[in-house]
C-alpha positions as CSV (number, residue, x, y, z in Angstrom):
1,X,-5.0,-38.5,-57.9
2,X,-5.9,-35.8,-60.4
3,X,-9.6,-35.3,-61.1
4,X,-9.2,-33.8,-64.6
5,X,-7.2,-36.9,-65.6
6,X,-9.9,-39.2,-64.3
7,X,-12.6,-37.2,-66.0
8,X,-10.7,-37.4,-69.3
9,X,-10.5,-41.1,-69.0
10,X,-14.2,-41.5,-68.2
11,X,-15.2,-39.3,-71.2
12,X,-12.7,-40.9,-73.6
13,X,-12.6,-44.6,-73.0
14,X,-14.8,-47.6,-72.5
15,X,-14.8,-49.9,-69.5
16,X,-13.1,-52.6,-71.6
17,X,-10.3,-50.2,-72.7
18,X,-9.8,-49.1,-69.0
19,X,-9.6,-52.8,-67.9
20,X,-7.0,-53.5,-70.6
21,X,-5.0,-50.4,-69.5
22,X,-5.1,-51.6,-65.9
23,X,-3.9,-55.1,-66.9
24,X,-1.1,-53.6,-68.9
25,X,0.1,-51.3,-66.1
26,X,-0.1,-54.2,-63.6
27,X,2.1,-56.3,-66.0
28,X,4.6,-53.4,-66.3
29,X,3.7,-52.8,-69.9
30,X,2.6,-49.6,-71.6
31,X,-1.2,-49.3,-71.9
32,X,-2.6,-48.9,-75.4
33,X,-4.4,-45.8,-74.3
34,X,-2.8,-42.7,-72.9
35,X,-3.0,-42.5,-69.2
36,X,-1.5,-39.4,-67.5
37,X,0.4,-39.8,-64.3
38,X,3.8,-39.2,-62.8
39,X,4.4,-43.0,-62.3
40,X,2.7,-46.3,-62.7
41,X,1.1,-46.1,-59.3
42,X,-0.6,-42.8,-60.2
43,X,-1.6,-44.1,-63.6
44,X,-3.1,-47.2,-62.0
45,X,-5.0,-45.0,-59.5
46,X,-6.5,-42.9,-62.4
47,X,-7.5,-46.0,-64.4
48,X,-9.1,-47.7,-61.4
49,X,-11.0,-44.5,-60.4
50,X,-12.3,-44.1,-63.9
51,X,-13.5,-47.7,-64.0
52,X,-15.3,-47.3,-60.7
53,X,-16.9,-44.0,-61.8
54,X,-18.1,-45.5,-65.2
55,X,-19.6,-48.5,-63.4
56,X,-21.4,-46.3,-60.9
57,X,-22.7,-44.0,-63.7
58,X,-24.1,-47.0,-65.6
59,X,-25.5,-48.9,-62.6
60,X,-27.1,-45.9,-60.9
61,X,-27.8,-43.6,-63.8
62,X,-25.9,-40.8,-62.2
63,X,-23.6,-38.2,-63.7
64,X,-19.9,-37.9,-63.4
65,X,-19.9,-35.5,-60.4
66,X,-22.2,-37.8,-58.3
67,X,-20.1,-40.9,-59.2
68,X,-16.9,-39.0,-58.3
69,X,-18.3,-38.1,-54.9
70,X,-19.0,-41.8,-54.3
71,X,-15.5,-42.6,-55.3
72,X,-13.9,-39.9,-53.1
73,X,-16.1,-41.0,-50.1
74,X,-14.9,-44.6,-50.6
75,X,-11.2,-43.4,-50.7
76,X,-11.7,-41.3,-47.6
77,X,-13.3,-44.1,-45.6
78,X,-10.5,-46.5,-46.6
79,X,-7.8,-44.2,-45.3
80,X,-9.5,-43.1,-42.1
């Protein structure tokens, strides 16, 4: 997971575009938007993180940094 890549996705694309990219990756197709990552798994991680962060920013009226903290806390709790 690369935070600069996630930030770029959040700043550059809408939730709908990110959902479409997720679906494309899951269907082993190339997404219409550029998603950086060493493989499909990393690309999917970046897209899903960006979706979560955009949703939190909209729902809670918070900035990228606060939403990123929520996401990383969620990831940490899921692996511990």
